[in-house]
Wavefront OBJ file of the C-alpha trace (Angstrom):
o trace
v -39.164 22.869 -46.735
v -37.767 19.656 -48.195
v -34.565 20.072 -46.212
v -36.524 20.505 -42.962
v -38.509 17.321 -43.645
v -35.333 15.317 -44.211
v -33.647 16.802 -41.130
v -36.543 15.940 -38.855
v -37.410 12.598 -40.420
v -37.173 9.824 -37.799
v -35.982 7.279 -40.344
v -33.075 9.544 -41.298
v -32.277 10.013 -37.615
v -32.304 6.253 -37.152
v -30.047 5.773 -40.183
v -27.637 8.394 -38.850
v -27.450 6.680 -35.428
v -26.805 3.272 -37.011
v -23.947 4.702 -39.088
v -22.503 6.457 -36.022
v -22.645 3.209 -34.024
v -20.984 1.288 -36.845
v -18.123 3.788 -37.156
v -17.642 3.890 -33.384
v -17.539 0.085 -33.165
v -15.113 -0.118 -36.095
v -12.776 2.399 -34.492
v -12.963 0.467 -31.239
v -12.066 -2.779 -33.017
v -9.140 -1.129 -34.781
v -7.839 0.287 -31.485
v -8.207 -3.106 -29.795
v -6.466 -4.867 -32.673
v -3.593 -2.382 -32.514
v -3.234 -2.918 -28.753
v -3.188 -6.709 -29.092
v -0.750 -6.555 -32.012
v 1.582 -4.457 -29.845
v 1.461 -7.088 -27.097
v 2.313 -9.950 -29.467
v 5.075 -7.896 -31.067
v 6.730 -7.153 -27.731
v 6.317 -10.757 -26.598
v 8.313 -11.956 -29.608
v 10.850 -9.158 -29.369
v 11.504 -10.517 -25.894
v 11.739 -13.994 -27.360
v 14.341 -12.940 -29.924
v 16.415 -11.232 -27.231
v 16.304 -14.247 -24.908
v 17.194 -16.666 -27.726
v 20.084 -14.435 -28.748
v 21.395 -14.254 -25.186
v 21.059 -18.014 -24.690
v 23.307 -18.906 -27.597
v 26.403 -18.652 -25.474
v 27.954 -17.371 -22.290
v 29.961 -14.750 -24.169
v 26.804 -13.083 -25.499
v 25.225 -13.218 -22.065
v 28.205 -11.352 -20.637
v 27.831 -8.353 -22.928
v 24.013 -8.452 -22.941
v 23.738 -4.862 -21.699
v 25.834 -3.629 -24.592
v 23.670 -5.614 -27.038
v 20.456 -4.046 -25.716
v 22.010 -0.599 -25.894
v 23.062 -1.123 -29.521
v 19.702 -2.656 -30.422
v 17.907 0.276 -28.808
v 19.989 2.762 -30.766
v 19.330 1.075 -34.107
v 15.590 0.677 -33.476
v 15.309 4.318 -32.421
v 17.137 5.412 -35.580
v 14.741 3.338 -37.695
v 11.390 3.796 -35.887
v 11.831 6.823 -33.626
v 11.151 7.086 -29.895
v 9.752 4.234 -27.842
v 12.572 1.691 -28.064
v 14.709 2.491 -25.060
v 16.868 -0.073 -23.295
v 14.283 -0.129 -20.509
v 11.522 -0.998 -23.013
v 13.600 -3.859 -24.402
v 14.208 -5.143 -20.875
v 10.459 -5.137 -20.291
v 9.939 -7.098 -23.509
v 12.458 -9.669 -22.313
v 10.819 -9.876 -18.901
v 7.384 -10.200 -20.528
v 8.529 -13.147 -22.611
v 10.251 -14.815 -19.675
v 7.089 -14.582 -17.568
v 4.501 -15.541 -20.167
v 6.473 -18.144 -22.105
v 6.370 -20.178 -18.887
v 2.652 -19.632 -18.492
v 1.057 -23.013 -18.805
v -2.235 -21.918 -17.320
v -3.856 -24.725 -19.215
v -6.978 -25.024 -21.286
v -9.255 -23.894 -18.454
v -7.977 -20.332 -18.228
v -7.217 -19.939 -21.930
v -10.703 -21.131 -22.846
v -12.201 -18.918 -20.147
v -10.495 -15.846 -21.566
v -11.567 -16.683 -25.109
v -15.181 -16.995 -24.034
v -15.064 -13.706 -22.193
v -13.400 -11.522 -24.778
v -12.586 -12.009 -28.460
v -10.589 -9.525 -30.544
v -11.762 -10.119 -34.107
v -9.451 -13.115 -34.417
v -6.437 -10.785 -34.335
v -4.494 -13.189 -32.137
v -5.250 -16.131 -34.443
v -4.186 -14.131 -37.485
v -0.930 -13.082 -35.883
v -0.110 -16.556 -34.612
v -0.952 -18.246 -37.939
v 0.995 -15.755 -40.054
v 4.584 -16.951 -40.316
v 5.713 -13.473 -41.364
v 4.178 -11.982 -38.246
v 5.167 -14.344 -35.457
v 8.008 -16.832 -35.307
v 6.336 -19.166 -32.830
v 3.137 -19.871 -31.035
v 2.286 -17.592 -28.122
v -0.177 -17.459 -25.238
v -3.571 -15.887 -25.842
v -3.328 -12.208 -24.971
v -6.496 -10.183 -24.460
v -5.329 -7.009 -22.715
v -3.192 -4.003 -23.586
v 0.562 -3.721 -23.138
v -0.006 -1.323 -20.234
v -2.077 -3.987 -18.459
v 0.642 -6.588 -18.928
v 3.251 -4.213 -17.533
v 1.297 -4.487 -14.277
v 0.540 -8.203 -14.519
v 4.043 -9.444 -15.330
v 5.353 -7.980 -12.072
v 3.110 -10.290 -10.043
v 5.359 -13.133 -8.936
v 2.631 -15.576 -7.906
v 1.418 -17.286 -11.104
v -1.991 -18.099 -9.565
v -2.534 -14.482 -8.526
v -1.422 -13.272 -11.961
v -3.880 -15.622 -13.636
v -6.691 -14.425 -11.353
v -6.059 -10.755 -12.109
v -5.828 -11.419 -15.845
v -9.198 -13.200 -15.864
v -10.888 -10.548 -13.714
v -9.365 -7.696 -15.708
v -10.656 -9.197 -18.952
v -14.098 -9.972 -17.552
v -14.639 -6.678 -15.750
v -12.823 -4.567 -18.351
v -10.695 -2.881 -15.715
v -8.646 0.105 -16.729
v -4.920 0.015 -16.005
v -5.551 2.251 -13.022
v -8.235 -0.085 -11.663
v -6.004 -3.131 -12.179
v -3.163 -1.397 -10.335
v -5.470 -0.565 -7.467
v -6.780 -4.123 -7.184
v -3.294 -5.614 -7.134
v -2.101 -3.004 -4.620
v -5.066 -3.829 -2.365
v -4.206 -7.568 -2.534
v -7.642 -8.508 -3.865
v -6.557 -12.061 -4.696
v -5.181 -12.711 -1.214
v -8.191 -11.151 0.526
v -10.624 -13.241 -1.494
v -8.553 -16.371 -0.939
v -8.533 -15.869 2.831
v -12.308 -15.376 2.814
v -12.949 -18.773 1.240
v -12.744 -22.417 2.130
v -9.352 -23.883 1.338
v -10.750 -26.135 -1.383
v -12.158 -23.056 -3.175
v -8.910 -21.122 -3.273
v -7.581 -22.972 -6.321
v -10.647 -21.943 -8.329
v -9.631 -18.302 -8.139
v -6.613 -18.878 -10.399
v -8.586 -21.019 -12.826
v -11.910 -19.184 -13.016
v -11.503 -15.821 -11.334
v -14.079 -14.726 -8.776
v -17.178 -16.868 -9.144
v -20.407 -15.559 -7.592
v -22.649 -18.510 -6.786
v -23.633 -17.968 -3.140
v -23.734 -15.029 -0.699
v -20.392 -15.882 0.923
v -18.702 -15.429 -2.480
v -19.147 -11.653 -2.280
v -17.436 -11.421 1.121
v -13.798 -10.428 1.449
v -11.800 -9.733 4.579
v -10.771 -7.074 5.050
v -12.644 -4.561 2.908
v -10.069 -1.964 1.862
v -11.289 1.636 1.823
v -8.067 3.588 1.407
v -9.658 5.609 -1.408
v -12.040 7.333 1.032
v -9.225 9.541 2.269
v -10.094 9.000 5.944
v -7.103 8.776 8.254
v -6.993 5.576 10.367
v -5.998 7.498 13.490
v -8.483 10.352 12.962
v -11.865 10.752 14.650
v -14.786 10.360 12.235
v -18.468 9.507 12.509
v -20.514 6.895 10.690
v -22.266 9.667 8.756
v -18.904 11.086 7.641
v -17.817 7.647 6.488
v -21.116 7.179 4.659
v -20.730 10.552 2.925
v -17.199 9.597 1.894
v -18.477 6.328 0.389
v -21.240 8.130 -1.521
v -18.734 10.598 -2.969
v -16.493 7.689 -4.043
v -19.235 5.292 -5.122
v -17.454 4.141 -8.286
v -14.403 3.060 -6.280
v -16.609 1.513 -3.593
v -18.471 -0.588 -6.184
v -15.115 -1.733 -7.564
v -14.087 -2.813 -4.074
v -17.392 -4.613 -3.426
v -16.863 -6.694 -6.556
v -18.996 -8.218 -9.272
v -22.648 -7.554 -9.896
v -23.325 -4.748 -7.409
v -25.817 -1.985 -8.200
v -26.373 0.933 -5.830
v -29.981 1.655 -4.869
v -30.174 4.009 -1.882
v -28.591 5.486 1.231
v -30.434 5.841 4.534
v -33.290 3.801 3.093
v -36.270 4.279 5.391
v -38.898 1.694 6.168
v -41.648 1.873 8.752
v -42.761 -0.966 10.964
v -45.145 -0.814 13.902
v -45.210 3.001 13.582
v -41.438 3.218 13.979
v -38.986 4.430 11.343
v -35.803 2.498 10.619
v -32.941 3.429 8.292
v -30.575 1.142 6.417
v -27.242 2.873 5.763
v -26.650 1.541 2.241
v -28.856 -0.617 0.007
v -27.406 -2.465 -2.988
v -28.666 -5.114 -5.369
v -26.478 -7.892 -6.692
v -27.666 -8.915 -10.150
v -25.611 -12.129 -10.156
v -27.105 -13.401 -6.910
v -30.446 -11.700 -7.664
v -30.845 -10.373 -4.157
v -30.736 -7.222 -2.070
v -27.565 -6.553 -0.106
v -27.935 -4.321 2.954
v -24.840 -2.698 4.450
v -24.649 -1.077 7.874
v -21.560 0.891 8.882
v -20.114 0.470 12.364
v -17.060 2.499 13.358
v -16.846 0.861 16.791
v -16.587 -2.698 18.034
v -19.330 -4.996 16.728
v -22.048 -5.855 19.277
v -24.833 -8.430 19.436
v -27.313 -5.532 19.242
v -25.838 -4.590 15.841
v -26.326 -8.155 14.639
v -29.901 -8.257 15.918
v -30.707 -4.987 14.180
v -29.330 -6.262 10.878
v -31.342 -9.465 11.266
v -34.471 -7.315 11.561
v -33.542 -5.350 8.413
v -32.988 -8.576 6.475
v -36.259 -10.067 7.715
v -38.179 -6.941 6.678
v -36.731 -6.982 3.155
v -37.391 -10.701 2.767
v -41.023 -10.362 3.877
v -42.067 -7.022 2.377
v -39.655 -5.993 -0.375
v -38.200 -9.111 -2.017
v -40.073 -10.484 -5.039
v -40.881 -14.195 -5.276
v -38.262 -14.786 -7.981
v -35.491 -13.123 -5.961
v -33.100 -14.798 -3.557
v -32.998 -14.090 0.213
v -31.595 -10.731 1.294
v -27.968 -10.528 2.425
v -26.853 -8.326 5.321
v -23.285 -7.105 5.764
v -22.026 -5.306 8.843
v -18.998 -3.291 7.819
v -17.180 -2.732 11.078
v -13.840 -1.532 12.368
v -13.427 -4.634 14.521
v -15.305 -7.882 13.937
v -15.709 -10.833 16.236
v -16.376 -14.153 14.511
v -17.215 -15.889 17.787
v -19.853 -13.254 18.598
v -21.397 -13.561 15.132
v -21.538 -17.350 15.395
v -23.077 -17.249 18.872
v -25.650 -14.542 18.091
v -26.922 -15.673 14.703
v -28.378 -18.958 13.547
v -26.238 -21.073 11.223
v -28.478 -20.371 8.238
v -28.503 -16.580 8.775
v -27.648 -14.618 5.652
v -25.675 -12.049 7.627
v -21.938 -11.431 7.548
v -19.499 -9.230 9.426
v -16.588 -7.842 7.475
v -13.813 -5.659 8.856
v -12.729 -2.591 6.932
v -9.350 -0.911 6.684
v -8.620 2.675 5.713
v -5.192 1.742 4.362
v -3.771 -0.789 1.944
v -3.133 -4.163 3.609
v 0.267 -5.690 4.231
v 0.696 -7.623 0.980
v 3.614 -9.752 2.213
v 1.649 -10.862 5.265
v -1.424 -11.805 3.223
v 0.695 -13.652 0.668
v 2.328 -15.667 3.450
v -1.097 -16.609 4.849
v -2.385 -17.721 1.445
v 0.773 -19.754 0.843
v 0.299 -21.443 4.202
v -3.322 -22.243 3.373
v -2.427 -23.764 0.011
v 0.404 -25.828 1.481
v -1.924 -27.175 4.178
v -4.533 -27.956 1.534
v -2.039 -29.814 -0.683
v -0.707 -31.724 2.326
v -4.208 -32.810 3.369
v -4.903 -33.996 -0.188
v -1.746 -36.104 -0.208
v -2.628 -37.653 3.163
v -6.132 -38.427 1.920
v -4.789 -40.092 -1.213
v -2.387 -42.195 0.830
v -5.201 -43.303 3.139
v -7.433 -44.190 0.180
v -4.685 -46.276 -1.402
l 1 2 3 4 5 6 7 8 9 10 11 12 13 14 15 16 17 18 19 20 21 22 23 24 25 26 27 28 29 30 31 32 33 34 35 36 37 38 39 40 41 42 43 44 45 46 47 48 49 50 51 52 53 54 55 56 57 58 59 60 61 62 63 64 65 66 67 68 69 70 71 72 73 74 75 76 77 78 79 80 81 82 83 84 85 86 87 88 89 90 91 92 93 94 95 96 97 98 99 100 101 102 103 104 105 106 107 108 109 110 111 112 113 114 115 116 117 118 119 120 121 122 123 124 125 126 127 128 129 130 131 132 133 134 135 136 137 138 139 140 141 142 143 144 145 146 147 148 149 150 151 152 153 154 155 156 157 158 159 160 161 162 163 164 165 166 167 168 169 170 171 172 173 174 175 176 177 178 179 180 181 182 183 184 185 186 187 188 189 190 191 192 193 194 195 196 197 198 199 200 201 202 203 204 205 206 207 208 209 210 211 212 213 214 215 216 217 218 219 220 221 222 223 224 225 226 227 228 229 230 231 232 233 234 235 236 237 238 239 240 241 242 243 244 245 246 247 248 249 250 251 252 253 254 255 256 257 258 259 260 261 262 263 264 265 266 267 268 269 270 271 272 273 274 275 276 277 278 279 280 281 282 283 284 285 286 287 288 289 290 291 292 293 294 295 296 297 298 299 300 301 302 303 304 305 306 307 308 309 310 311 312 313 314 315 316 317 318 319 320 321 322 323 324 325 326 327 328 329 330 331 332 333 334 335 336 337 338 339 340 341 342 343 344 345 346 347 348 349 350 351 352 353 354 355 356 357 358 359 360 361 362 363 364 365 366 367 368 369 370 371 372 373 374 375 376 377 378 379 380 381
């Protein structure tokens, strides 16, 4: 009897759950600390290798032989995991991140977002652990294997901030870099906002901040040259909702598909209804597999008006409408809608975009922006 009372006692159950949570958190902290320690270790292994190679041209000439010998000795001492390829990655990691002078803005941003029980401070302040100061690392070695291959320092900074904030897995980070998220966001913004991406990541302050062109839906598995209906595309999105939310970006919560509302004894259906907690507003998405028309825009305007008048609470912001279409026409959107309309057209692609082409466009934008700044400064002086 006494055992049954203890087993079913709510206080004991509460105590058990608290202990479970504590152990789980502790194990998580230990795993995180181990991951960060591995990153710092490999950063400084790369540093030692680079410093050794820089001591003279003769050593640089037989660098491959040095790495091979070093790999052999480390493997004899510590076992597998110290191949020549691993040592090359350590060297590359140091070469990339020793040059990273992202500045206080990004470093401070990362510290605010994610702390690791002061493991980085301990390592950097312990002379027996690290020979020199190092950048602030917040992700795992597997994440940095992806990041250090990004040549554009601004793009690399953006992905590092977003990965830390959103706690992307390595697979999610790889997908976002492959889909050129940085370039697509940059090309969807005003030129003077592009520089913020590298310094702050994706900031969500106004409806246009959630728009990216194009939306990349390669994960749906639909062939670009195949015939498919809007309902088939919608079903594919529902079955891949986790990936779709990742593509939409920050703050999105899924509410409903084919959301029905009735007005003047007629039924209307919104394809997909989301809520963005950062903007505190509903986001309505309609799928269009054909060319965008002014009738599509008018229909979305009606949906947005209905939500603003009959669904939105007083504390919430105006509803946003997004027409996800195969072909968009900016001139048609501008002519059909008023300037203050909260409706956007965004093209979608069923394949990964041409990264080189997007990178060239972003580079051109930034160069034009820098040139206009210089001209403005000259005129002011």
